[in-house]
Jmol script that loads the backbone (N, CA, C; Angstrom):
load data "model"
ATOM      1  N   MET A   1      17.342   6.024 -13.303  1.00  0.00           N
ATOM      2  CA  MET A   1      16.466   7.152 -13.375  1.00  0.00           C
ATOM      3  C   MET A   1      16.024   7.511 -11.961  1.00  0.00           C
ATOM      4  N   ALA A   2      15.791   8.807 -11.731  1.00  0.00           N
ATOM      5  CA  ALA A   2      15.320   9.257 -10.425  1.00  0.00           C
ATOM      6  C   ALA A   2      14.268  10.343 -10.609  1.00  0.00           C
ATOM      7  N   PHE A   3      13.334  10.395  -9.675  1.00  0.00           N
ATOM      8  CA  PHE A   3      12.328  11.454  -9.670  1.00  0.00           C
ATOM      9  C   PHE A   3      11.901  11.714  -8.232  1.00  0.00           C
ATOM     10  N   ASN A   4      11.308  12.882  -8.010  1.00  0.00           N
ATOM     11  CA  ASN A   4      10.815  13.257  -6.691  1.00  0.00           C
ATOM     12  C   ASN A   4       9.300  13.131  -6.661  1.00  0.00           C
ATOM     13  N   HIS A   5       8.798  12.686  -5.496  1.00  0.00           N
ATOM     14  CA  HIS A   5       7.347  12.582  -5.308  1.00  0.00           C
ATOM     15  C   HIS A   5       7.032  12.811  -3.842  1.00  0.00           C
ATOM     16  N   ARG A   6       6.274  13.854  -3.543  1.00  0.00           N
ATOM     17  CA  ARG A   6       5.775  14.158  -2.203  1.00  0.00           C
ATOM     18  C   ARG A   6       6.875  14.178  -1.143  1.00  0.00           C
ATOM     19  N   GLY A   7       7.998  14.776  -1.470  1.00  0.00           N
ATOM     20  CA  GLY A   7       9.081  14.905  -0.506  1.00  0.00           C
ATOM     21  C   GLY A   7      10.031  13.728  -0.448  1.00  0.00           C
ATOM     22  N   PHE A   8       9.910  12.802  -1.366  1.00  0.00           N
ATOM     23  CA  PHE A   8      10.791  11.638  -1.434  1.00  0.00           C
ATOM     24  C   PHE A   8      11.480  11.601  -2.792  1.00  0.00           C
ATOM     25  N   ARG A   9      12.684  11.054  -2.809  1.00  0.00           N
ATOM     26  CA  ARG A   9      13.384  10.795  -4.062  1.00  0.00           C
ATOM     27  C   ARG A   9      13.317   9.295  -4.311  1.00  0.00           C
ATOM     28  N   VAL A  10      12.849   8.947  -5.509  1.00  0.00           N
ATOM     29  CA  VAL A  10      12.773   7.547  -5.931  1.00  0.00           C
ATOM     30  C   VAL A  10      13.856   7.330  -6.979  1.00  0.00           C
ATOM     31  N   THR A  11      14.732   6.371  -6.734  1.00  0.00           N
ATOM     32  CA  THR A  11      15.788   6.023  -7.681  1.00  0.00           C
ATOM     33  C   THR A  11      15.492   4.623  -8.215  1.00  0.00           C
ATOM     34  N   VAL A  12      15.348   4.522  -9.532  1.00  0.00           N
ATOM     35  CA  VAL A  12      14.936   3.272 -10.175  1.00  0.00           C
ATOM     36  C   VAL A  12      16.083   2.717 -11.010  1.00  0.00           C
ATOM     37  N   ASP A  13      16.335   1.425 -10.852  1.00  0.00           N
ATOM     38  CA  ASP A  13      17.313   0.709 -11.675  1.00  0.00           C
ATOM     39  C   ASP A  13      16.628  -0.510 -12.282  1.00  0.00           C
ATOM     40  N   VAL A  14      16.811  -0.701 -13.574  1.00  0.00           N
ATOM     41  CA  VAL A  14      16.274  -1.864 -14.274  1.00  0.00           C
ATOM     42  C   VAL A  14      17.406  -2.464 -15.092  1.00  0.00           C
ATOM     43  N   ALA A  15      17.612  -3.769 -14.931  1.00  0.00           N
ATOM     44  CA  ALA A  15      18.684  -4.447 -15.663  1.00  0.00           C
ATOM     45  C   ALA A  15      18.278  -5.899 -15.904  1.00  0.00           C
ATOM     46  N   PRO A  16      18.808  -6.512 -16.960  1.00  0.00           N
ATOM     47  CA  PRO A  16      18.531  -7.933 -17.167  1.00  0.00           C
ATOM     48  C   PRO A  16      19.239  -8.760 -16.095  1.00  0.00           C
ATOM     49  N   ASP A  17      18.645  -9.895 -15.745  1.00  0.00           N
ATOM     50  CA  ASP A  17      19.305 -10.773 -14.785  1.00  0.00           C
ATOM     51  C   ASP A  17      20.479 -11.488 -15.455  1.00  0.00           C
ATOM     52  N   ALA A  18      21.190 -12.303 -14.692  1.00  0.00           N
ATOM     53  CA  ALA A  18      22.394 -12.972 -15.198  1.00  0.00           C
ATOM     54  C   ALA A  18      22.094 -13.886 -16.385  1.00  0.00           C
ATOM     55  N   SER A  19      20.914 -14.494 -16.404  1.00  0.00           N
ATOM     56  CA  SER A  19      20.566 -15.404 -17.504  1.00  0.00           C
ATOM     57  C   SER A  19      20.048 -14.654 -18.731  1.00  0.00           C
ATOM     58  N   GLY A  20      19.692 -13.372 -18.548  1.00  0.00           N
ATOM     59  CA  GLY A  20      19.177 -12.579 -19.659  1.00  0.00           C
ATOM     60  C   GLY A  20      17.728 -12.851 -20.002  1.00  0.00           C
ATOM     61  N   THR A  21      17.016 -13.560 -19.128  1.00  0.00           N
ATOM     62  CA  THR A  21      15.623 -13.906 -19.410  1.00  0.00           C
ATOM     63  C   THR A  21      14.611 -13.058 -18.641  1.00  0.00           C
ATOM     64  N   GLN A  22      15.094 -12.298 -17.652  1.00  0.00           N
ATOM     65  CA  GLN A  22      14.187 -11.509 -16.826  1.00  0.00           C
ATOM     66  C   GLN A  22      14.734 -10.107 -16.609  1.00  0.00           C
ATOM     67  N   TRP A  23      13.813  -9.172 -16.333  1.00  0.00           N
ATOM     68  CA  TRP A  23      14.195  -7.827 -15.909  1.00  0.00           C
ATOM     69  C   TRP A  23      14.192  -7.805 -14.388  1.00  0.00           C
ATOM     70  N   HIS A  24      15.298  -7.391 -13.799  1.00  0.00           N
ATOM     71  CA  HIS A  24      15.351  -7.193 -12.351  1.00  0.00           C
ATOM     72  C   HIS A  24      15.213  -5.695 -12.101  1.00  0.00           C
ATOM     73  N   CYS A  25      14.195  -5.311 -11.342  1.00  0.00           N
ATOM     74  CA  CYS A  25      13.878  -3.898 -11.125  1.00  0.00           C
ATOM     75  C   CYS A  25      13.963  -3.572  -9.640  1.00  0.00           C
ATOM     76  N   GLU A  26      14.627  -2.472  -9.324  1.00  0.00           N
ATOM     77  CA  GLU A  26      14.738  -2.010  -7.944  1.00  0.00           C
ATOM     78  C   GLU A  26      14.420  -0.525  -7.892  1.00  0.00           C
ATOM     79  N   ALA A  27      13.721  -0.130  -6.851  1.00  0.00           N
ATOM     80  CA  ALA A  27      13.465   1.288  -6.603  1.00  0.00           C
ATOM     81  C   ALA A  27      13.779   1.555  -5.137  1.00  0.00           C
ATOM     82  N   SER A  28      14.668   2.499  -4.883  1.00  0.00           N
ATOM     83  CA  SER A  28      14.937   2.914  -3.508  1.00  0.00           C
ATOM     84  C   SER A  28      14.186   4.214  -3.260  1.00  0.00           C
ATOM     85  N   ILE A  29      13.727   4.388  -2.024  1.00  0.00           N
ATOM     86  CA  ILE A  29      12.910   5.545  -1.659  1.00  0.00           C
ATOM     87  C   ILE A  29      13.572   6.232  -0.472  1.00  0.00           C
ATOM     88  N   GLU A  30      13.869   7.520  -0.641  1.00  0.00           N
ATOM     89  CA  GLU A  30      14.583   8.272   0.388  1.00  0.00           C
ATOM     90  C   GLU A  30      13.885   9.611   0.623  1.00  0.00           C
ATOM     91  N   GLY A  31      13.653   9.941   1.891  1.00  0.00           N
ATOM     92  CA  GLY A  31      13.070  11.233   2.231  1.00  0.00           C
ATOM     93  C   GLY A  31      14.071  12.347   1.981  1.00  0.00           C
ATOM     94  N   ILE A  32      13.640  13.418   1.307  1.00  0.00           N
ATOM     95  CA  ILE A  32      14.564  14.509   0.975  1.00  0.00           C
ATOM     96  C   ILE A  32      14.126  15.848   1.551  1.00  0.00           C
ATOM     97  N   GLU A  33      12.945  15.902   2.147  1.00  0.00           N
ATOM     98  CA  GLU A  33      12.482  17.137   2.771  1.00  0.00           C
ATOM     99  C   GLU A  33      12.522  16.963   4.285  1.00  0.00           C
ATOM    100  N   GLU A  34      12.499  18.064   4.993  1.00  0.00           N
ATOM    101  CA  GLU A  34      12.582  18.002   6.457  1.00  0.00           C
ATOM    102  C   GLU A  34      11.524  17.074   7.046  1.00  0.00           C
ATOM    103  N   ARG A  35      10.311  17.137   6.536  1.00  0.00           N
ATOM    104  CA  ARG A  35       9.222  16.328   7.089  1.00  0.00           C
ATOM    105  C   ARG A  35       9.300  14.850   6.702  1.00  0.00           C
ATOM    106  N   THR A  36      10.149  14.510   5.726  1.00  0.00           N
ATOM    107  CA  THR A  36      10.223  13.114   5.272  1.00  0.00           C
ATOM    108  C   THR A  36      11.576  12.454   5.523  1.00  0.00           C
ATOM    109  N   ARG A  37      12.558  13.206   5.990  1.00  0.00           N
ATOM    110  CA  ARG A  37      13.909  12.633   6.157  1.00  0.00           C
ATOM    111  C   ARG A  37      13.947  11.461   7.131  1.00  0.00           C
ATOM    112  N   GLN A  38      13.124  11.504   8.165  1.00  0.00           N
ATOM    113  CA  GLN A  38      13.117  10.432   9.162  1.00  0.00           C
ATOM    114  C   GLN A  38      12.258   9.238   8.742  1.00  0.00           C
ATOM    115  N   ALA A  39      11.480   9.400   7.698  1.00  0.00           N
ATOM    116  CA  ALA A  39      10.591   8.322   7.243  1.00  0.00           C
ATOM    117  C   ALA A  39      11.400   7.184   6.636  1.00  0.00           C
ATOM    118  N   ARG A  40      10.947   5.982   6.889  1.00  0.00           N
ATOM    119  CA  ARG A  40      11.578   4.799   6.310  1.00  0.00           C
ATOM    120  C   ARG A  40      10.526   4.035   5.519  1.00  0.00           C
ATOM    121  N   ILE A  41      10.654   4.121   4.209  1.00  0.00           N
ATOM    122  CA  ILE A  41       9.761   3.371   3.325  1.00  0.00           C
ATOM    123  C   ILE A  41      10.611   2.319   2.630  1.00  0.00           C
ATOM    124  N   GLU A  42      10.170   1.083   2.749  1.00  0.00           N
ATOM    125  CA  GLU A  42      10.910  -0.018   2.135  1.00  0.00           C
ATOM    126  C   GLU A  42      10.943   0.150   0.621  1.00  0.00           C
ATOM    127  N   GLY A  43      12.091  -0.121   0.037  1.00  0.00           N
ATOM    128  CA  GLY A  43      12.223  -0.048  -1.415  1.00  0.00           C
ATOM    129  C   GLY A  43      11.413  -1.142  -2.096  1.00  0.00           C
ATOM    130  N   VAL A  44      11.333  -1.049  -3.404  1.00  0.00           N
ATOM    131  CA  VAL A  44      10.556  -2.002  -4.197  1.00  0.00           C
ATOM    132  C   VAL A  44      11.530  -2.843  -5.014  1.00  0.00           C
ATOM    133  N   ASP A  45      11.297  -4.142  -5.048  1.00  0.00           N
ATOM    134  CA  ASP A  45      12.163  -5.067  -5.775  1.00  0.00           C
ATOM    135  C   ASP A  45      11.262  -6.051  -6.519  1.00  0.00           C
ATOM    136  N   LEU A  46      11.269  -5.994  -7.847  1.00  0.00           N
ATOM    137  CA  LEU A  46      10.413  -6.849  -8.666  1.00  0.00           C
ATOM    138  C   LEU A  46      11.213  -7.472  -9.807  1.00  0.00           C
ATOM    139  N   THR A  47      10.737  -8.611 -10.286  1.00  0.00           N
ATOM    140  CA  THR A  47      11.350  -9.284 -11.430  1.00  0.00           C
ATOM    141  C   THR A  47      10.249  -9.636 -12.430  1.00  0.00           C
ATOM    142  N   PHE A  48      10.526  -9.359 -13.714  1.00  0.00           N
ATOM    143  CA  PHE A  48       9.561  -9.608 -14.783  1.00  0.00           C
ATOM    144  C   PHE A  48      10.219 -10.410 -15.897  1.00  0.00           C
ATOM    145  N   SER A  49       9.446 -11.269 -16.539  1.00  0.00           N
ATOM    146  CA  SER A  49       9.929 -12.015 -17.697  1.00  0.00           C
ATOM    147  C   SER A  49      10.144 -11.062 -18.873  1.00  0.00           C
ATOM    148  N   LYS A  50      11.301 -11.157 -19.519  1.00  0.00           N
ATOM    149  CA  LYS A  50      11.580 -10.312 -20.687  1.00  0.00           C
ATOM    150  C   LYS A  50      10.695 -10.688 -21.875  1.00  0.00           C
ATOM    151  N   LEU A  51      10.194 -11.930 -21.886  1.00  0.00           N
ATOM    152  CA  LEU A  51       9.330 -12.359 -22.985  1.00  0.00           C
ATOM    153  C   LEU A  51       7.946 -11.719 -22.909  1.00  0.00           C
ATOM    154  N   LYS A  52       7.513 -11.351 -21.703  1.00  0.00           N
ATOM    155  CA  LYS A  52       6.166 -10.809 -21.525  1.00  0.00           C
ATOM    156  C   LYS A  52       6.131  -9.291 -21.409  1.00  0.00           C
ATOM    157  N   ILE A  53       7.199  -8.680 -20.912  1.00  0.00           N
ATOM    158  CA  ILE A  53       7.189  -7.241 -20.628  1.00  0.00           C
ATOM    159  C   ILE A  53       8.473  -6.604 -21.146  1.00  0.00           C
ATOM    160  N   ASP A  54       8.330  -5.492 -21.877  1.00  0.00           N
ATOM    161  CA  ASP A  54       9.526  -4.784 -22.337  1.00  0.00           C
ATOM    162  C   ASP A  54      10.067  -3.899 -21.212  1.00  0.00           C
ATOM    163  N   VAL A  55      11.260  -3.367 -21.411  1.00  0.00           N
ATOM    164  CA  VAL A  55      11.946  -2.628 -20.356  1.00  0.00           C
ATOM    165  C   VAL A  55      11.178  -1.376 -19.933  1.00  0.00           C
ATOM    166  N   LEU A  56      10.538  -0.686 -20.862  1.00  0.00           N
ATOM    167  CA  LEU A  56       9.793   0.524 -20.498  1.00  0.00           C
ATOM    168  C   LEU A  56       8.573   0.199 -19.641  1.00  0.00           C
ATOM    169  N   MET A  57       7.906  -0.893 -19.941  1.00  0.00           N
ATOM    170  CA  MET A  57       6.762  -1.307 -19.135  1.00  0.00           C
ATOM    171  C   MET A  57       7.230  -1.737 -17.739  1.00  0.00           C
ATOM    172  N   ALA A  58       8.343  -2.458 -17.669  1.00  0.00           N
ATOM    173  CA  ALA A  58       8.882  -2.862 -16.365  1.00  0.00           C
ATOM    174  C   ALA A  58       9.232  -1.635 -15.531  1.00  0.00           C
ATOM    175  N   MET A  59       9.854  -0.651 -16.168  1.00  0.00           N
ATOM    176  CA  MET A  59      10.221   0.574 -15.459  1.00  0.00           C
ATOM    177  C   MET A  59       8.971   1.313 -14.981  1.00  0.00           C
ATOM    178  N   SER A  60       7.968   1.392 -15.815  1.00  0.00           N
ATOM    179  CA  SER A  60       6.721   2.051 -15.442  1.00  0.00           C
ATOM    180  C   SER A  60       6.060   1.358 -14.251  1.00  0.00           C
ATOM    181  N   MET A  61       6.086   0.046 -14.235  1.00  0.00           N
ATOM    182  CA  MET A  61       5.459  -0.708 -13.150  1.00  0.00           C
ATOM    183  C   MET A  61       6.189  -0.499 -11.828  1.00  0.00           C
ATOM    184  N   ILE A  62       7.511  -0.484 -11.850  1.00  0.00           N
ATOM    185  CA  ILE A  62       8.275  -0.288 -10.611  1.00  0.00           C
ATOM    186  C   ILE A  62       8.090   1.141 -10.103  1.00  0.00           C
ATOM    187  N   GLU A  63       8.032   2.109 -11.021  1.00  0.00           N
ATOM    188  CA  GLU A  63       7.783   3.497 -10.621  1.00  0.00           C
ATOM    189  C   GLU A  63       6.403   3.629  -9.981  1.00  0.00           C
ATOM    190  N   HIS A  64       5.404   3.020 -10.584  1.00  0.00           N
ATOM    191  CA  HIS A  64       4.039   3.086 -10.054  1.00  0.00           C
ATOM    192  C   HIS A  64       3.971   2.475  -8.653  1.00  0.00           C
ATOM    193  N   LYS A  65       4.633   1.352  -8.452  1.00  0.00           N
ATOM    194  CA  LYS A  65       4.641   0.693  -7.137  1.00  0.00           C
ATOM    195  C   LYS A  65       5.317   1.583  -6.098  1.00  0.00           C
ATOM    196  N   ALA A  66       6.412   2.240  -6.463  1.00  0.00           N
ATOM    197  CA  ALA A  66       7.104   3.138  -5.535  1.00  0.00           C
ATOM    198  C   ALA A  66       6.224   4.334  -5.178  1.00  0.00           C
ATOM    199  N   VAL A  67       5.574   4.924  -6.166  1.00  0.00           N
ATOM    200  CA  VAL A  67       4.673   6.061  -5.922  1.00  0.00           C
ATOM    201  C   VAL A  67       3.520   5.628  -5.013  1.00  0.00           C
ATOM    202  N   SER A  68       2.982   4.442  -5.228  1.00  0.00           N
ATOM    203  CA  SER A  68       1.902   3.934  -4.375  1.00  0.00           C
ATOM    204  C   SER A  68       2.368   3.774  -2.933  1.00  0.00           C
ATOM    205  N   SER A  69       3.586   3.289  -2.732  1.00  0.00           N
ATOM    206  CA  SER A  69       4.141   3.147  -1.381  1.00  0.00           C
ATOM    207  C   SER A  69       4.257   4.502  -0.698  1.00  0.00           C
ATOM    208  N   ILE A  70       4.716   5.500  -1.435  1.00  0.00           N
ATOM    209  CA  ILE A  70       4.834   6.856  -0.883  1.00  0.00           C
ATOM    210  C   ILE A  70       3.455   7.416  -0.558  1.00  0.00           C
ATOM    211  N   ASP A  71       2.504   7.237  -1.449  1.00  0.00           N
ATOM    212  CA  ASP A  71       1.149   7.743  -1.214  1.00  0.00           C
ATOM    213  C   ASP A  71       0.519   7.088   0.016  1.00  0.00           C
ATOM    214  N   GLU A  72       0.745   5.785   0.202  1.00  0.00           N
ATOM    215  CA  GLU A  72       0.236   5.089   1.388  1.00  0.00           C
ATOM    216  C   GLU A  72       0.866   5.659   2.652  1.00  0.00           C
ATOM    217  N   TRP A  73       2.189   5.863   2.630  1.00  0.00           N
ATOM    218  CA  TRP A  73       2.868   6.453   3.790  1.00  0.00           C
ATOM    219  C   TRP A  73       2.306   7.841   4.066  1.00  0.00           C
ATOM    220  N   HIS A  74       2.142   8.622   3.022  1.00  0.00           N
ATOM    221  CA  HIS A  74       1.657   9.992   3.161  1.00  0.00           C
ATOM    222  C   HIS A  74       0.255  10.009   3.783  1.00  0.00           C
ATOM    223  N   THR A  75      -0.631   9.124   3.332  1.00  0.00           N
ATOM    224  CA  THR A  75      -1.987   9.041   3.876  1.00  0.00           C
ATOM    225  C   THR A  75      -1.955   8.659   5.352  1.00  0.00           C
ATOM    226  N   GLU A  76      -1.159   7.659   5.712  1.00  0.00           N
ATOM    227  CA  GLU A  76      -1.046   7.238   7.110  1.00  0.00           C
ATOM    228  C   GLU A  76      -0.447   8.348   7.965  1.00  0.00           C
ATOM    229  N   HIS A  77       0.570   9.000   7.452  1.00  0.00           N
ATOM    230  CA  HIS A  77       1.248  10.061   8.195  1.00  0.00           C
ATOM    231  C   HIS A  77       0.299  11.223   8.455  1.00  0.00           C
ATOM    232  N   LEU A  78      -0.460  11.625   7.458  1.00  0.00           N
ATOM    233  CA  LEU A  78      -1.417  12.717   7.636  1.00  0.00           C
ATOM    234  C   LEU A  78      -2.529  12.324   8.599  1.00  0.00           C
ATOM    235  N   ALA A  79      -2.968  11.065   8.558  1.00  0.00           N
ATOM    236  CA  ALA A  79      -4.016  10.604   9.465  1.00  0.00           C
ATOM    237  C   ALA A  79      -3.536  10.681  10.912  1.00  0.00           C
ATOM    238  N   VAL A  80      -2.299  10.276  11.173  1.00  0.00           N
ATOM    239  CA  VAL A  80      -1.727  10.338  12.521  1.00  0.00           C
ATOM    240  C   VAL A  80      -1.571  11.784  12.949  1.00  0.00           C
ATOM    241  N   ASP A  81      -1.054  12.645  12.077  1.00  0.00           N
ATOM    242  CA  ASP A  81      -0.898  14.068  12.397  1.00  0.00           C
ATOM    243  C   ASP A  81      -2.250  14.711  12.674  1.00  0.00           C
ATOM    244  N   GLY A  82      -3.253  14.381  11.894  1.00  0.00           N
ATOM    245  CA  GLY A  82      -4.581  14.947  12.076  1.00  0.00           C
ATOM    246  C   GLY A  82      -5.192  14.545  13.407  1.00  0.00           C
ATOM    247  N   GLN A  83      -4.990  13.293  13.822  1.00  0.00           N
ATOM    248  CA  GLN A  83      -5.518  12.827  15.100  1.00  0.00           C
ATOM    249  C   GLN A  83      -4.829  13.523  16.262  1.00  0.00           C
ATOM    250  N   SER A  84      -3.512  13.714  16.174  1.00  0.00           N
ATOM    251  CA  SER A  84      -2.794  14.367  17.270  1.00  0.00           C
ATOM    252  C   SER A  84      -3.207  15.829  17.389  1.00  0.00           C
ATOM    253  N   ARG A  85      -3.509  16.484  16.283  1.00  0.00           N
ATOM    254  CA  ARG A  85      -3.975  17.874  16.332  1.00  0.00           C
ATOM    255  C   ARG A  85      -5.360  17.968  16.968  1.00  0.00           C
ATOM    256  N   GLU A  86      -6.215  16.962  16.723  1.00  0.00           N
ATOM    257  CA  GLU A  86      -7.558  16.978  17.289  1.00  0.00           C
ATOM    258  C   GLU A  86      -7.527  16.836  18.803  1.00  0.00           C
ATOM    259  N   LEU A  87      -6.513  16.187  19.342  1.00  0.00           N
ATOM    260  CA  LEU A  87      -6.407  15.984  20.782  1.00  0.00           C
ATOM    261  C   LEU A  87      -6.009  17.255  21.516  1.00  0.00           C
ATOM    262  N   HIS A  88      -5.432  18.204  20.828  1.00  0.00           N
ATOM    263  CA  HIS A  88      -4.940  19.428  21.485  1.00  0.00           C
ATOM    264  C   HIS A  88      -5.972  20.485  21.543  1.00  0.00           C
TER     265      HIS A  88
END
end "model"
wireframe off; spacefill off
backbone 0.3
color backbone group
């Protein structure tokens, strides 16, 4: 599954591990707009027990973590841009 958030594309993959006891979840984050193409946000990689969490909950959690990473980058980026504008 993939979705866009604040100029980034998040691609999420969820699959059972080799033993079939855990969900392995990965989210890659890529800038897709001019202002975000140069940004490097580390992807998210999580593992959950299949006995405790179903696949939809695991997917929701990895998506939320990816969105939080983007929001943190966005806040830091705007803070830096705002400071540089104040200096001029």
